[in-house]
C-alpha positions as a Markdown table, in Angstrom:
| # | Residue | x | y | z |
|---|---|---|---|---|
| 1 | Met | -26.8 | -19.4 | -68.5 |
| 2 | Ala | -23.1 | -20.4 | -68.0 |
| 3 | Ala | -22.0 | -17.1 | -69.5 |
| 4 | Gly | -24.3 | -15.2 | -67.1 |
| 5 | Thr | -23.0 | -17.0 | -64.1 |
| 6 | Ser | -19.4 | -16.5 | -65.3 |
| 7 | Asn | -20.0 | -12.8 | -65.6 |
| 8 | Tyr | -21.5 | -12.7 | -62.1 |
| 9 | Trp | -18.3 | -14.4 | -60.8 |
| 10 | Glu | -16.1 | -12.0 | -62.6 |
| 11 | Asp | -18.0 | -9.1 | -61.2 |
| 12 | Leu | -17.6 | -10.4 | -57.7 |
| 13 | Arg | -13.9 | -10.9 | -58.3 |
| 14 | Lys | -13.6 | -7.3 | -59.6 |
| 15 | Gln | -15.4 | -6.0 | -56.6 |
| 16 | Ala | -13.2 | -8.0 | -54.3 |
| 17 | Arg | -10.0 | -6.8 | -55.9 |
| 18 | Gln | -11.2 | -3.2 | -55.9 |
| 19 | Leu | -12.0 | -3.4 | -52.2 |
| 20 | Glu | -8.7 | -5.1 | -51.5 |
| 21 | Asn | -6.8 | -2.3 | -53.3 |
| 22 | Glu | -8.7 | 0.4 | -51.3 |
| 23 | Leu | -8.1 | -1.5 | -48.1 |
| 24 | Asp | -4.4 | -1.7 | -48.9 |
| 25 | Leu | -4.1 | 2.0 | -49.4 |
| 26 | Lys | -6.2 | 2.8 | -46.3 |
| 27 | Leu | -4.2 | 0.5 | -44.1 |
| 28 | Val | -0.9 | 2.1 | -45.3 |
| 29 | Ser | -2.2 | 5.5 | -44.4 |
| 30 | Phe | -3.6 | 4.2 | -41.1 |
| 31 | Ser | -0.2 | 2.8 | -40.2 |
| 32 | Lys | 1.6 | 6.0 | -41.1 |
| 33 | Leu | -0.9 | 8.0 | -38.9 |
| 34 | Cys | -0.1 | 5.7 | -36.0 |
| 35 | Thr | 3.7 | 6.1 | -36.6 |
| 36 | Ser | 3.5 | 9.9 | -36.8 |
| 37 | Tyr | 1.4 | 10.0 | -33.6 |
| 38 | Ser | 4.0 | 7.8 | -31.8 |
| 39 | His | 6.9 | 10.1 | -33.0 |
| 40 | Ser | 5.1 | 13.3 | -32.0 |
| 41 | Ser | 4.3 | 11.8 | -28.6 |
| 42 | Ala | 8.0 | 10.9 | -28.1 |
| 43 | Arg | 9.1 | 14.4 | -29.0 |
| 44 | Asp | 6.6 | 15.8 | -26.6 |
| 45 | Gly | 7.9 | 13.6 | -23.8 |
| 46 | Arg | 11.4 | 15.1 | -24.3 |
| 47 | Arg | 10.2 | 18.6 | -24.0 |
| 48 | Asp | 11.1 | 20.8 | -21.0 |
| 49 | Ser | 8.6 | 21.1 | -18.3 |
| 50 | Ser | 8.3 | 24.9 | -18.9 |
| 51 | Asp | 7.1 | 24.2 | -22.5 |
| 52 | Thr | 3.4 | 24.0 | -22.2 |
| 53 | Thr | 2.7 | 24.0 | -26.0 |
| 54 | Pro | 0.4 | 21.1 | -26.8 |
| 55 | Leu | 1.0 | 18.6 | -29.6 |
| 56 | Leu | 0.5 | 20.0 | -33.1 |
| 57 | Asn | -2.7 | 18.8 | -34.6 |
| 58 | Gly | -3.3 | 16.4 | -31.7 |
| 59 | Ser | -7.1 | 16.6 | -31.8 |
| 60 | Ser | -7.1 | 16.5 | -35.6 |
| 61 | Gln | -5.0 | 13.3 | -35.5 |
| 62 | Asp | -7.6 | 11.8 | -33.2 |
| 63 | Arg | -10.4 | 12.8 | -35.5 |
| 64 | Met | -8.5 | 11.4 | -38.5 |
| 65 | Phe | -7.9 | 8.2 | -36.6 |
| 66 | Glu | -11.6 | 7.8 | -35.9 |
| 67 | Thr | -12.7 | 8.6 | -39.5 |
| 68 | Met | -10.1 | 6.2 | -41.0 |
| 69 | Ala | -11.0 | 3.4 | -38.6 |
| 70 | Ile | -14.7 | 3.7 | -39.5 |
| 71 | Glu | -13.9 | 3.8 | -43.3 |
| 72 | Ile | -11.7 | 0.7 | -42.9 |
| 73 | Glu | -14.3 | -1.2 | -40.9 |
| 74 | Gln | -16.9 | -0.4 | -43.6 |
| 75 | Leu | -14.5 | -1.6 | -46.4 |
| 76 | Leu | -13.9 | -4.8 | -44.4 |
| 77 | Ala | -17.6 | -5.4 | -44.0 |
| 78 | Arg | -18.2 | -4.9 | -47.7 |
| 79 | Leu | -15.3 | -7.2 | -48.6 |
| 80 | Thr | -16.7 | -9.8 | -46.2 |
| 81 | Gly | -20.1 | -9.5 | -48.0 |
| 82 | Val | -18.5 | -10.0 | -51.4 |
| 83 | Asn | -16.6 | -13.1 | -50.1 |
| 84 | Asp | -19.9 | -14.5 | -48.8 |
| 85 | Lys | -21.5 | -14.0 | -52.2 |
| 86 | Met | -18.5 | -15.8 | -53.8 |
| 87 | Ala | -18.9 | -18.7 | -51.4 |
| 88 | Glu | -22.6 | -18.9 | -52.3 |
| 89 | Tyr | -21.7 | -18.9 | -56.0 |
| 90 | Thr | -19.2 | -21.8 | -55.6 |
| 91 | Asn | -21.8 | -23.8 | -53.8 |
| 92 | Ser | -24.4 | -23.3 | -56.5 |
| 93 | Ala | -22.1 | -23.4 | -59.5 |
| 94 | Gly | -23.4 | -25.5 | -62.5 |
| 95 | Val | -20.0 | -26.7 | -63.7 |
| 96 | Pro | -18.5 | -29.1 | -61.1 |
| 97 | Ser | -15.2 | -29.1 | -62.9 |
| 98 | Leu | -14.6 | -25.5 | -62.1 |
| 99 | Asn | -15.3 | -25.8 | -58.3 |
| 100 | Ala | -11.7 | -26.5 | -57.4 |
| 101 | Ala | -10.4 | -23.4 | -59.2 |
| 102 | Leu | -13.2 | -21.3 | -57.8 |
| 103 | Met | -12.6 | -22.6 | -54.2 |
| 104 | His | -8.9 | -21.8 | -54.6 |
| 105 | Thr | -9.7 | -18.2 | -55.7 |
| 106 | Leu | -12.2 | -17.8 | -52.9 |
| 107 | Gln | -9.7 | -19.1 | -50.3 |
| 108 | Arg | -7.1 | -16.6 | -51.6 |
| 109 | His | -9.6 | -13.7 | -51.2 |
| 110 | Arg | -10.5 | -15.0 | -47.7 |
| 111 | Asp | -6.8 | -15.1 | -46.7 |
| 112 | Ile | -6.3 | -11.5 | -47.9 |
| 113 | Leu | -9.4 | -10.4 | -45.9 |
| 114 | Gln | -8.1 | -12.2 | -42.8 |
| 115 | Asp | -4.6 | -10.5 | -43.2 |
| 116 | Tyr | -6.2 | -7.1 | -43.6 |
| 117 | Thr | -8.4 | -7.6 | -40.7 |
| 118 | His | -5.5 | -8.7 | -38.5 |
| 119 | Glu | -3.4 | -5.8 | -39.6 |
| 120 | Phe | -6.2 | -3.3 | -38.9 |
| 121 | His | -6.9 | -4.5 | -35.4 |
| 122 | Lys | -3.1 | -4.6 | -34.6 |
| 123 | Thr | -2.6 | -1.0 | -35.8 |
| 124 | Lys | -5.7 | 0.2 | -34.0 |
| 125 | Ala | -4.6 | -1.4 | -30.8 |
| 126 | Asn | -1.1 | 0.1 | -31.1 |
| 127 | Phe | -2.6 | 3.6 | -31.7 |
| 128 | Met | -5.0 | 3.3 | -28.7 |
| 129 | Ala | -2.1 | 2.2 | -26.4 |
| 130 | Ile | 0.0 | 5.1 | -27.5 |
| 131 | Arg | -2.8 | 7.6 | -27.0 |
| 132 | Glu | -3.7 | 6.2 | -23.6 |
| 133 | Arg | 0.0 | 6.4 | -22.6 |
| 134 | Glu | 0.2 | 9.9 | -23.8 |
| 135 | Asn | -2.9 | 10.9 | -21.9 |
| 136 | Leu | -1.5 | 9.3 | -18.7 |
| 137 | Met | 1.9 | 11.1 | -19.1 |
| 138 | Gly | 0.1 | 14.4 | -19.8 |
| 139 | Ser | -1.9 | 14.0 | -16.6 |
| 140 | Val | 1.2 | 13.2 | -14.6 |
| 141 | Arg | 3.1 | 16.2 | -16.0 |
| 142 | Lys | 0.1 | 18.4 | -15.1 |
| 143 | Asp | 0.2 | 17.1 | -11.5 |
| 144 | Ile | 3.9 | 17.7 | -11.3 |
| 145 | Glu | 3.6 | 21.3 | -12.7 |
| 146 | Ser | 0.7 | 22.1 | -10.4 |
| 147 | Tyr | 2.8 | 20.8 | -7.4 |
| 148 | Lys | 5.8 | 22.8 | -8.5 |
| 149 | Ser | 3.7 | 26.0 | -9.0 |
| 150 | Gly | 2.1 | 25.7 | -5.6 |
| 151 | Ser | 2.5 | 28.8 | -3.3 |
| 152 | Gly | 5.1 | 29.0 | -0.6 |
| 153 | Val | 2.4 | 29.1 | 2.0 |
| 154 | Asn | 1.0 | 25.7 | 0.9 |
| 155 | Asn | 4.5 | 24.2 | 0.8 |
| 156 | Arg | 5.2 | 25.6 | 4.3 |
| 157 | Arg | 1.9 | 24.2 | 5.5 |
| 158 | Thr | 2.7 | 20.8 | 4.1 |
| 159 | Glu | 6.1 | 20.8 | 5.8 |
| 160 | Leu | 4.4 | 21.7 | 9.1 |
| 161 | Phe | 1.9 | 18.9 | 8.7 |
| 162 | Leu | 4.8 | 16.5 | 8.0 |
| 163 | Lys | 6.7 | 17.6 | 11.1 |
| 164 | Glu | 3.6 | 17.4 | 13.2 |
| 165 | His | 3.0 | 13.9 | 11.9 |
| 166 | Asp | 6.5 | 12.9 | 12.8 |
| 167 | His | 6.0 | 14.3 | 16.4 |
| 168 | Leu | 2.9 | 12.3 | 16.8 |
| 169 | Arg | 4.6 | 9.1 | 15.6 |
| 170 | Asn | 7.4 | 9.8 | 18.1 |
| 171 | Ser | 4.9 | 10.4 | 20.9 |
| 172 | Asp | 3.1 | 7.2 | 20.1 |
| 173 | Arg | 6.4 | 5.3 | 20.2 |
| 174 | Leu | 7.3 | 6.7 | 23.6 |
| 175 | Ile | 3.9 | 6.0 | 25.0 |
| 176 | Glu | 4.2 | 2.4 | 23.8 |
| 177 | Glu | 7.6 | 2.0 | 25.4 |
| 178 | Thr | 6.3 | 3.4 | 28.7 |
| 179 | Ile | 3.4 | 1.1 | 28.7 |
| 180 | Ser | 5.6 | -1.9 | 28.0 |
| 181 | Ile | 7.9 | -0.9 | 30.9 |
| 182 | Ala | 4.9 | -0.5 | 33.2 |
| 183 | Met | 3.6 | -3.9 | 32.2 |
| 184 | Ala | 7.0 | -5.5 | 32.9 |
| 185 | Thr | 7.2 | -3.8 | 36.3 |
| 186 | Lys | 3.7 | -5.0 | 37.2 |
| 187 | Glu | 4.6 | -8.5 | 36.2 |
| 188 | Asn | 7.8 | -8.4 | 38.4 |
| 189 | Met | 5.9 | -7.0 | 41.4 |
| 190 | Thr | 3.2 | -9.7 | 41.0 |
| 191 | Ser | 5.9 | -12.4 | 41.0 |
| 192 | Gln | 7.6 | -10.9 | 44.1 |
| 193 | Arg | 4.3 | -10.7 | 45.9 |
| 194 | Gly | 3.7 | -14.4 | 45.2 |
| 195 | Met | 7.2 | -15.2 | 46.5 |
| 196 | Leu | 6.6 | -13.2 | 49.7 |
| 197 | Lys | 3.2 | -14.9 | 50.2 |
| 198 | Ser | 4.8 | -18.3 | 49.8 |
| 199 | Ile | 7.5 | -17.4 | 52.4 |
| 200 | Gln | 4.9 | -16.1 | 54.8 |
| 201 | Ser | 2.9 | -19.2 | 54.4 |
| 202 | Lys | 5.9 | -21.4 | 55.0 |
| 203 | Met | 6.8 | -19.4 | 58.2 |
| 204 | Asn | 3.3 | -19.8 | 59.5 |
| 205 | Thr | 3.4 | -23.5 | 58.8 |
| 206 | Leu | 6.7 | -23.8 | 60.7 |
| 207 | Ala | 5.3 | -21.8 | 63.6 |
| 208 | Asn | 2.2 | -23.9 | 63.8 |
| 209 | Arg | 4.2 | -27.1 | 63.5 |
| 210 | Phe | 6.7 | -26.2 | 66.3 |
| 211 | Pro | 4.9 | -24.3 | 69.1 |
| 212 | Ala | 7.7 | -25.1 | 71.6 |
| 213 | Val | 10.2 | -23.2 | 69.5 |
| 214 | Asn | 7.8 | -20.2 | 69.5 |
| 215 | Ser | 7.5 | -20.2 | 73.3 |
| 216 | Leu | 11.3 | -20.6 | 73.7 |
| 217 | Ile | 11.8 | -17.6 | 71.6 |
| 218 | Gln | 9.4 | -15.6 | 73.7 |
| 219 | Arg | 11.2 | -16.6 | 76.9 |
| 220 | Ile | 14.5 | -15.6 | 75.4 |
| 221 | Asn | 13.1 | -12.2 | 74.5 |
| 222 | Leu | 11.8 | -11.7 | 78.0 |
| 223 | Arg | 15.1 | -12.6 | 79.6 |
| 224 | Lys | 16.9 | -10.2 | 77.3 |
| 225 | Arg | 14.6 | -7.5 | 78.3 |
| 226 | Arg | 15.1 | -8.2 | 82.0 |
| 227 | Asp | 18.9 | -8.3 | 81.6 |
| 228 | Ser | 18.7 | -4.9 | 79.9 |
| 229 | Leu | 16.6 | -3.4 | 82.7 |
| 230 | Ile | 19.1 | -4.7 | 85.4 |
| 231 | Leu | 22.1 | -3.4 | 83.4 |
| 232 | Gly | 20.4 | -0.1 | 83.0 |
| 233 | Gly | 19.7 | 0.1 | 86.8 |
| 234 | Val | 23.2 | -0.7 | 87.8 |
| 235 | Ile | 24.6 | 1.9 | 85.4 |
| 236 | Gly | 22.2 | 4.5 | 86.8 |
| 237 | Ile | 23.2 | 3.8 | 90.4 |
| 238 | Cys | 26.9 | 4.0 | 89.6 |
| 239 | Thr | 26.4 | 7.3 | 87.8 |
| 240 | Ile | 24.5 | 8.7 | 90.8 |
| 241 | Leu | 27.3 | 7.6 | 93.2 |
| 242 | Leu | 29.9 | 9.1 | 91.0 |
| 243 | Leu | 28.1 | 12.4 | 91.0 |
| 244 | Leu | 27.7 | 12.4 | 94.8 |
| 245 | Tyr | 31.4 | 11.7 | 95.2 |
| 246 | Ala | 32.3 | 14.4 | 92.9 |
| 247 | Phe | 30.3 | 17.1 | 94.7 |
């Protein structure tokens, strides 16, 4: 019975080491794929805008990335299953004296699985970031090329629209200045009207308060008018006499 369980444990260890070796090779190839994609993207970014040749094997690299990612995920799942079986075996082992050594071996395989999983997710995230950046830069380059290749009529129309927009902004600014000047003038006239009303009210108050002064002013005006009439009559008579004497 002990020999059978020992053989089961050795089979699990062989499976784990085989899967770990396969994962190690796959992860190395996966990392190289990501590095080559990064370098090709950098070379494409330094190309001249007139060079419209796409990346060599760009789509094949994407397909290879997807295929290798699926294969690595399957290997990780299988290795996880083997580790789980090893954990079950250590819990049900019939020889307690061997549990410490078995647990040490199991922990080592778990650490390797954790390292491979972390490396896989890190490499995959870097690849996805590079691909998204490349797609974004490609769309930006396409927009720039389409703008540069636009017809002269469209460029002229755009310039006219921009000039018209500037004229409208200037007109709005002048209208706002005119409105502000009109509002200031209205406020000044309102304040002056208030001052005149206050002066008029004060004059009416004084006139009502001193009626004798008002009557005196009227008499003075009548006397001035009478003196003017007398002076005009004397001047007229003197003029007539001079004319009679002359003729």
